[in-house]
C-alpha positions as CSV (number, residue, x, y, z in Angstrom):
1,M,75.6,-34.1,-14.2
2,R,74.4,-33.3,-10.6
3,R,74.3,-29.7,-11.4
4,G,72.2,-30.4,-14.5
5,R,69.8,-32.5,-12.6
6,N,69.6,-29.9,-9.8
7,G,69.1,-27.2,-12.3
8,S,66.2,-29.1,-14.0
9,G,64.6,-29.9,-10.7
10,I,64.7,-26.2,-9.8
11,I,63.2,-25.3,-13.2
12,G,60.5,-28.0,-12.8
13,W,59.6,-26.6,-9.4
14,I,59.3,-23.1,-10.8
15,L,57.0,-24.4,-13.6
16,V,54.9,-26.1,-11.1
17,V,54.6,-23.0,-9.0
18,L,53.9,-20.9,-12.2
19,V,51.1,-23.4,-13.2
20,L,49.6,-23.5,-9.7
21,G,49.8,-19.6,-9.7
22,A,48.0,-19.5,-13.0
23,V,45.4,-21.9,-12.0
24,G,44.8,-19.9,-8.7
25,F,44.7,-16.7,-10.6
26,M,42.1,-18.2,-13.0
27,G,40.2,-19.7,-10.1
28,F,40.0,-16.5,-8.0
29,S,40.4,-13.5,-10.3
30,P,37.1,-11.6,-11.2
31,K,38.2,-11.7,-14.8
32,F,37.8,-15.4,-15.0
33,E,34.4,-15.6,-13.1
34,R,32.3,-18.6,-14.1
35,Q,28.8,-17.5,-13.5
36,A,26.5,-16.7,-16.5
37,P,24.6,-13.4,-16.5
38,Q,21.4,-13.3,-14.4
39,V,18.4,-12.2,-16.6
40,T,14.9,-11.2,-15.4
41,I,12.0,-10.3,-17.6
42,S,8.9,-8.1,-16.8
43,Q,6.4,-10.5,-18.5
44,D,5.6,-13.9,-17.3
45,G,3.5,-16.1,-19.6
46,Y,1.5,-13.4,-21.3
47,W,2.0,-10.3,-23.5
48,N,-0.2,-7.8,-25.2
49,F,2.2,-7.4,-28.1
50,R,2.2,-3.7,-27.5
51,D,3.9,-2.6,-24.3
52,P,7.6,-3.1,-23.9
53,I,9.0,-6.1,-22.0
54,H,11.6,-4.9,-19.7
55,V,14.6,-7.1,-19.4
56,S,17.4,-6.7,-16.8
57,V,20.9,-8.3,-17.1
58,E,23.2,-8.5,-14.2
59,D,26.8,-9.7,-14.3
60,R,29.8,-8.5,-12.3
61,S,32.3,-8.7,-15.3
62,G,29.9,-6.7,-17.5
63,L,28.2,-7.6,-20.7
64,K,29.8,-8.5,-24.0
65,S,26.7,-9.0,-26.1
66,F,22.9,-9.2,-26.0
67,K,20.4,-10.6,-28.4
68,A,16.7,-10.9,-28.3
69,T,14.6,-12.8,-31.0
70,I,10.8,-13.1,-31.3
71,S,9.5,-16.1,-33.4
72,T,6.4,-17.8,-34.4
73,P,6.1,-21.1,-36.3
74,H,6.4,-19.1,-39.6
75,D,8.5,-16.0,-38.8
76,E,11.5,-14.8,-36.8
77,W,12.6,-11.4,-35.9
78,V,15.7,-10.1,-34.3
79,V,14.3,-7.3,-32.1
80,V,17.3,-6.3,-30.0
81,E,21.1,-6.9,-30.7
82,D,23.9,-5.2,-28.9
83,N,27.5,-6.2,-29.5
84,T,29.2,-3.3,-27.7
85,P,31.1,-4.5,-24.7
86,S,30.2,-2.7,-21.4
87,H,31.7,-3.1,-17.9
88,E,28.4,-2.1,-16.2
89,A,27.3,-4.6,-13.6
90,K,23.6,-4.1,-14.7
91,R,22.0,-3.3,-17.9
92,T,18.3,-3.0,-19.1
93,F,16.8,-3.5,-22.5
94,D,13.3,-3.0,-23.8
95,I,11.8,-5.7,-26.0
96,L,9.1,-4.4,-28.5
97,P,7.3,-6.0,-31.3
98,P,9.1,-6.0,-34.7
99,K,8.7,-2.8,-36.5
100,G,5.5,-2.7,-38.6
101,V,4.1,-5.8,-37.0
102,R,1.0,-5.1,-34.8
103,R,-0.5,-8.5,-34.8
104,V,0.6,-12.1,-35.2
105,E,-1.5,-15.1,-36.5
106,S,-0.3,-17.5,-33.9
107,T,-1.7,-17.4,-30.3
108,S,1.7,-17.3,-28.8
109,V,5.3,-16.2,-29.6
110,T,8.7,-17.4,-28.4
111,L,11.1,-14.9,-27.0
112,T,14.6,-16.0,-27.1
113,I,17.2,-14.1,-25.0
114,K,21.0,-14.7,-25.3
115,A,23.5,-12.8,-23.1
116,T,27.3,-13.2,-22.9
117,D,29.4,-11.6,-20.3
118,N,33.0,-10.2,-20.5
119,S,34.6,-13.0,-18.4
120,L,37.8,-14.7,-19.8
121,W,36.5,-18.0,-18.7
122,G,35.9,-20.6,-21.3
123,L,39.0,-19.9,-23.5
124,F,38.1,-16.1,-23.3
125,M,34.6,-16.8,-24.8
126,G,32.8,-15.7,-21.5
127,N,29.7,-17.2,-19.9
128,T,26.5,-17.3,-21.8
129,F,22.9,-17.2,-20.7
130,K,20.3,-18.5,-23.2
131,Q,16.6,-18.9,-22.5
132,E,13.3,-19.3,-24.4
133,Y,10.1,-17.9,-23.1
134,T,6.8,-18.8,-24.4
135,L,4.4,-15.8,-24.3
136,V,0.6,-16.1,-24.9
137,I,-0.6,-13.1,-27.0
138,D,-3.6,-11.4,-25.4
139,Q,-4.6,-8.0,-26.9
140,R,-8.0,-7.7,-25.4
141,Q,-8.7,-5.2,-22.6
142,P,-10.6,-6.5,-19.5
143,T,-14.4,-5.9,-19.5
144,L,-15.1,-3.2,-17.0
145,A,-18.5,-1.5,-16.1
146,I,-19.6,0.6,-13.1
147,I,-23.2,-0.6,-12.1
148,G,-23.7,1.4,-9.0
149,N,-22.2,4.2,-6.9
150,S,-23.2,6.9,-4.4
151,Y,-24.5,10.1,-6.0
152,K,-22.0,12.3,-4.1
153,I,-19.0,12.4,-1.8
154,Q,-18.3,15.1,0.7
155,K,-14.8,16.3,1.6
156,G,-13.8,14.1,4.6
157,G,-16.6,11.7,3.7
158,T,-17.3,8.2,2.3
159,A,-19.0,6.8,-0.9
160,I,-19.4,3.4,-2.4
161,V,-18.8,2.0,-5.9
162,I,-20.0,-1.4,-7.3
163,F,-18.6,-2.7,-10.7
164,K,-18.2,-5.6,-13.0
165,A,-14.8,-6.7,-14.1
166,E,-14.0,-9.7,-16.1
167,D,-10.9,-11.1,-18.0
168,A,-9.7,-14.7,-18.5
169,H,-6.3,-13.5,-17.3
170,L,-7.3,-10.8,-14.8
171,Q,-4.3,-10.0,-12.6
172,S,-5.2,-6.9,-10.5
173,L,-8.1,-4.6,-9.6
174,K,-7.8,-1.4,-7.8
175,I,-9.4,2.0,-7.3
176,E,-6.8,4.7,-7.9
177,T,-7.2,8.3,-6.6
178,N,-5.8,11.7,-7.4
179,F,-4.1,11.9,-3.9
180,G,-2.2,8.7,-4.1
181,K,-4.4,6.4,-2.1
182,T,-5.4,3.0,-3.6
183,F,-8.6,1.4,-2.5
184,I,-9.0,-2.4,-2.8
185,A,-12.3,-3.8,-4.1
186,Q,-13.9,-6.9,-2.5
187,P,-15.7,-9.6,-4.4
188,F,-19.4,-8.9,-4.3
189,V,-22.6,-11.1,-4.6
190,K,-21.4,-13.0,-7.8
191,E,-18.3,-13.9,-9.5
192,G,-17.1,-11.0,-11.6
193,Y,-18.6,-8.3,-9.5
194,Y,-16.8,-6.1,-7.0
195,A,-17.5,-3.3,-4.5
196,S,-15.5,-0.9,-2.3
197,L,-16.1,2.0,-0.1
198,V,-13.9,5.1,-1.0
199,A,-12.9,8.0,1.1
200,W,-12.0,11.7,0.6
201,P,-9.5,12.8,3.2
202,V,-9.8,16.1,4.9
203,Q,-6.4,17.1,3.9
204,A,-7.0,16.5,0.1
205,E,-8.2,19.6,-1.8
206,S,-10.0,17.6,-4.5
207,F,-11.2,14.0,-5.1
208,S,-11.3,11.6,-8.1
209,A,-11.3,7.8,-8.3
210,T,-10.7,5.6,-11.1
211,V,-11.4,1.8,-11.2
212,V,-8.3,0.2,-12.9
213,A,-8.4,-3.4,-14.3
214,R,-5.2,-5.0,-15.4
215,D,-4.6,-8.4,-17.0
216,S,-1.6,-10.6,-17.0
217,A,-0.7,-9.5,-20.5
218,G,-0.5,-5.9,-19.5
219,N,-3.9,-4.7,-21.0
220,V,-5.6,-2.1,-18.9
221,A,-9.2,-0.9,-18.7
222,K,-10.1,2.3,-16.7
223,S,-13.4,3.7,-15.5
224,T,-13.9,6.9,-13.6
225,V,-16.4,6.8,-10.7
226,P,-19.0,9.5,-11.4
227,L,-19.3,11.2,-8.1
228,R,-20.6,14.7,-7.5
229,L,-18.1,16.5,-5.2
230,K,-19.4,18.5,-2.2
231,D,-16.9,20.6,-0.3
232,H,-17.0,20.9,3.4
233,V,-15.3,23.7,5.4
234,Y,-13.6,22.4,8.5
235,R,-12.9,24.7,11.4
236,T,-9.4,26.1,12.1
237,S,-8.8,26.6,15.8
238,N,-5.9,28.9,17.1
239,I,-4.9,27.5,20.5
240,E,-2.6,29.4,22.9
241,L,-0.5,27.0,25.0
242,S,-0.3,27.8,28.7
243,D,2.5,27.0,31.2
244,A,0.2,25.0,33.3
245,F,-0.6,22.7,30.4
246,L,3.1,22.3,29.4
247,E,4.2,21.7,33.0
248,G,1.3,19.4,33.6
249,K,0.0,17.1,30.8
250,I,2.9,17.5,28.5
251,A,5.5,16.9,31.2
252,E,3.5,13.8,32.3
253,L,3.4,12.4,28.7
254,A,7.0,13.2,28.0
255,N,8.1,10.9,30.8
256,T,6.5,8.0,29.1
257,Y,7.4,8.4,25.5
258,D,10.7,7.2,23.9
259,Q,10.5,10.0,21.3
260,T,11.0,12.7,24.0
261,A,13.8,10.8,25.9
262,G,16.4,13.4,26.8
263,V,14.4,16.3,25.7
264,T,13.9,18.8,28.7
265,D,12.5,21.9,26.9
266,R,8.7,21.8,27.5
267,L,7.8,23.5,24.2
268,E,10.0,21.1,22.3
269,Q,8.4,18.2,24.1
270,F,5.0,19.5,23.1
271,K,6.1,19.8,19.5
272,I,7.5,16.2,19.5
273,I,4.3,14.8,21.0
274,N,2.0,16.7,18.9
275,E,3.9,15.8,15.7
276,K,6.2,12.9,16.0
277,V,4.4,10.8,18.5
278,R,1.0,11.6,16.8
279,A,2.5,10.5,13.4
280,D,3.9,7.3,14.9
281,N,0.5,6.5,16.6
282,E,-1.4,7.2,13.5
283,K,0.8,5.0,11.4
284,I,-0.2,2.1,13.6
285,I,-3.8,3.0,13.2
286,H,-3.6,3.3,9.4
287,D,-1.7,0.0,9.1
288,V,-4.3,-1.9,11.1
289,T,-7.3,-0.3,9.4
290,S,-6.0,-0.7,5.8
291,K,-6.7,-4.3,5.5
292,V,-9.6,-5.6,3.3
293,S,-10.9,-9.2,3.1
294,D,-10.7,-11.0,-0.3
295,T,-13.7,-13.2,0.5
296,M,-17.0,-12.5,-1.2
297,I,-19.4,-10.2,0.5
298,T,-23.1,-10.5,-0.2
299,D,-24.5,-7.8,1.9
300,F,-23.6,-4.8,4.0
301,N,-26.2,-3.2,6.2
302,P,-24.5,-1.3,9.1
303,Q,-26.7,0.5,11.7
304,P,-26.0,4.0,12.8
305,F,-23.2,4.2,15.4
306,Y,-24.1,5.7,18.8
307,P,-21.1,4.6,21.0
308,L,-21.8,6.8,24.0
309,V,-25.3,6.9,25.5
310,N,-26.3,10.6,26.0
311,G,-22.9,11.6,24.6
312,Q,-22.5,15.3,23.9
313,K,-20.0,16.5,21.2
314,V,-17.1,18.4,22.7
315,A,-14.7,18.6,19.7
316,D,-15.3,18.2,16.0
317,F,-13.9,15.9,13.4
318,G,-11.5,17.5,10.9
319,D,-10.7,20.5,13.3
320,H,-7.3,22.0,12.1
321,R,-5.5,23.0,15.4
322,I,-2.8,25.7,15.2
323,Y,-0.8,26.3,18.4
324,S,1.0,29.4,19.6
325,Y,2.9,30.3,22.7
326,K,3.5,33.8,24.2
327,G,3.6,35.6,20.9
328,Q,5.3,32.7,19.0
329,Q,2.9,31.7,16.1
330,N,2.6,28.3,14.5
331,I,4.5,26.4,17.1
332,S,2.9,23.3,15.8
333,S,-0.3,22.1,14.2
334,A,-2.4,19.0,13.8
335,Y,-5.7,17.7,12.5
336,H,-8.2,16.2,14.9
337,M,-9.3,13.1,13.1
338,G,-12.2,12.0,15.3
339,L,-15.4,13.1,17.2
340,D,-15.0,13.8,20.8
341,L,-18.0,12.9,22.9
342,A,-18.5,13.1,26.7
343,S,-21.2,12.0,29.1
344,V,-20.4,10.8,32.5
345,H,-17.1,9.8,34.4
346,M,-16.1,6.3,33.0
347,G,-19.1,6.2,30.7
348,S,-20.0,2.9,29.0
349,I,-18.8,2.6,25.4
350,I,-21.1,0.4,23.2
351,A,-20.4,-1.3,19.9
352,S,-23.4,-0.2,17.7
353,N,-22.4,-2.9,15.0
354,G,-20.8,-6.3,15.4
355,G,-17.3,-7.0,14.2
356,K,-13.8,-8.2,15.2
357,T,-11.4,-6.5,17.6
358,V,-8.2,-6.0,15.6
359,F,-6.4,-3.8,18.2
360,A,-6.8,-3.3,22.0
361,Q,-3.8,-1.8,23.7
362,P,-2.3,1.6,24.6
363,N,-1.3,3.6,21.5
364,G,0.6,6.8,22.6
365,I,-1.6,10.0,22.5
366,Y,-4.8,7.9,21.9
367,G,-4.4,6.2,25.3
368,N,-6.1,2.8,25.7
369,L,-7.4,2.1,22.2
370,P,-9.8,-0.6,20.9
371,I,-10.3,-0.8,17.1
372,I,-13.1,-2.9,15.6
373,D,-13.2,-4.3,12.1
374,H,-16.9,-4.1,10.8
375,G,-16.0,-5.6,7.4
376,F,-15.9,-4.1,3.9
377,G,-12.9,-1.9,4.9
378,L,-14.9,-0.1,7.6
379,Y,-13.4,0.3,11.1
380,T,-14.1,2.2,14.2
381,L,-11.8,3.3,17.0
382,Y,-12.3,4.4,20.6
383,G,-9.6,6.5,22.2
384,H,-8.6,7.6,25.8
385,C,-10.4,4.6,27.5
386,S,-9.9,4.0,31.1
387,E,-10.8,0.3,30.8
388,L,-10.9,-2.1,27.9
389,H,-13.3,-5.0,27.9
390,V,-12.2,-6.7,24.7
391,Q,-9.0,-8.2,23.5
392,E,-7.5,-8.5,20.0
393,G,-9.2,-11.4,18.2
394,D,-12.4,-11.1,20.2
395,S,-15.7,-11.1,18.2
396,V,-18.0,-8.2,19.1
397,N,-21.7,-8.1,19.0
398,A,-23.9,-5.1,18.4
399,G,-24.9,-3.6,21.8
400,Q,-21.9,-5.1,23.6
401,E,-19.8,-2.9,26.0
402,I,-16.4,-2.8,24.8
403,A,-14.7,-0.2,27.0
404,K,-15.2,2.8,29.5
405,T,-14.4,6.5,28.8
406,G,-11.3,7.9,30.5
407,L,-8.3,10.2,30.4
408,S,-5.6,8.0,29.1
409,G,-3.2,9.4,26.5
410,Y,-3.4,13.0,25.3
411,A,-6.8,13.7,27.0
412,M,-7.5,16.8,29.3
413,G,-10.9,15.5,30.4
414,D,-12.9,12.2,30.7
415,H,-14.2,11.7,27.2
416,L,-14.4,9.3,24.1
417,H,-12.4,10.1,20.9
418,F,-14.6,8.2,18.3
419,G,-13.0,7.6,14.9
420,V,-14.3,6.0,11.7
421,L,-11.8,4.8,9.1
422,V,-12.3,3.4,5.5
423,Q,-9.3,1.4,4.4
424,G,-7.0,3.5,6.6
425,I,-8.5,7.0,5.8
426,E,-10.2,8.9,8.6
427,V,-13.7,9.9,7.6
428,R,-16.6,12.0,9.2
429,P,-18.1,9.9,12.0
430,E,-21.3,12.0,11.6
431,E,-22.1,10.4,8.3
432,W,-22.0,6.9,9.9
433,M,-24.2,8.2,12.8
434,D,-26.9,9.2,10.4
435,T,-29.6,6.8,9.4
436,K,-30.6,8.7,6.4
437,W,-27.1,9.1,5.1
438,I,-26.3,5.5,5.5
439,H,-29.5,4.5,3.6
440,D,-29.1,7.1,0.8
441,N,-25.4,6.7,0.2
442,I,-24.6,3.0,1.0
443,T,-27.4,0.6,1.6
444,D,-29.8,1.8,-1.1
445,V,-26.9,1.7,-3.7
446,I,-26.1,-1.8,-2.6
447,E,-29.7,-3.0,-2.9
448,S,-30.1,-1.3,-6.4
449,A,-26.9,-2.9,-7.5
450,K,-27.9,-6.4,-6.3
451,V,-31.1,-6.2,-8.5
452,I,-29.0,-5.6,-11.5
453,I,-26.5,-8.3,-10.7
454,N,-29.2,-10.9,-9.9
455,Q,-30.7,-10.3,-13.4
456,H,-27.6,-11.5,-15.1
């Protein structure tokens, strides 16, 4: 009898261990995971009943089945049904309107999504996600009309566009270009009207700009800005590097930049400074000058920029500089993205237009560098300064001295590197120094557009 009781006890313990093991296995095994699939959809609240709704389903055990249904108070359609088990951790589905149905009578539809995973949890039935989404049907394009723009744009130059854009569910407005840059428009004068400066980079062979308005339902309206293109040939300069330059200025700069740490070859130091350091410095500039306010602008009337009294031009904007050394061609190259002006040693640099100082510190090859935001996406920068008389956050008045010319950064003589940028794109300073150009291409366009806007 004792042996029987002992035997029963051992069997009991074995069963307990087996049960605990099974429970532990079910609790920790991925095959018994208890989380329902995670589902995301591309539309939120609105749909144009035309473009596909992209649905993403994620689950670590894979997907057993997926079903999507569109319904109105009077009709119901199964638009996607997939019952083929898959062990992929992520799957995507496109929801389209029912075949042959282009419009529905109701103002909204209900999209029901049901997704079940491959988990063995729930008596091997898996975990199920089920959700209903109410989508307002909107099939109207936004209203879009260009009401004013510059007559032409020059390569390396600037133009303005003013337009009307309206939609009850307007989601985004942007000006797309053929070279990848997107310009952001600012509200202008009255609700529903917008304006933006646009720029044609020196490095881009051609230019086109299209205003694109998109609503929450996915409806899109587009209008190309009718600008006449004027080419401009920028100079190419072939420059022979000297040993004195490499052992002097380049050696001096190489001792201060992280990018040249550990590099001893002078030619390699120059290449890094001219390319890598320059690119890093310009990224900072582009980031700082790409910002556009979303507050309504009612006027924009800049005066010509004359930053340096009696300043003489010593280097052109857009100059493509190609460097060689002792018979080695194309050692490195770069575009000079400002206008170099020189007058006297430590000459006074004046802000011709008011604004806000958004950057005022050393920036690599540009040396001590103040950047001023003049509003409407227009910025000016002043490189190689010996002294800065403004700090970040300072308001600047027209006529105020902001800095002194100097030799800081990649400068071989005391001068000012004057740059103008439109939403992060360097443009020809000469245009913004020309009273007639500003009037014909910017302020006159603004005044003409305001007359039209104020009539409505």
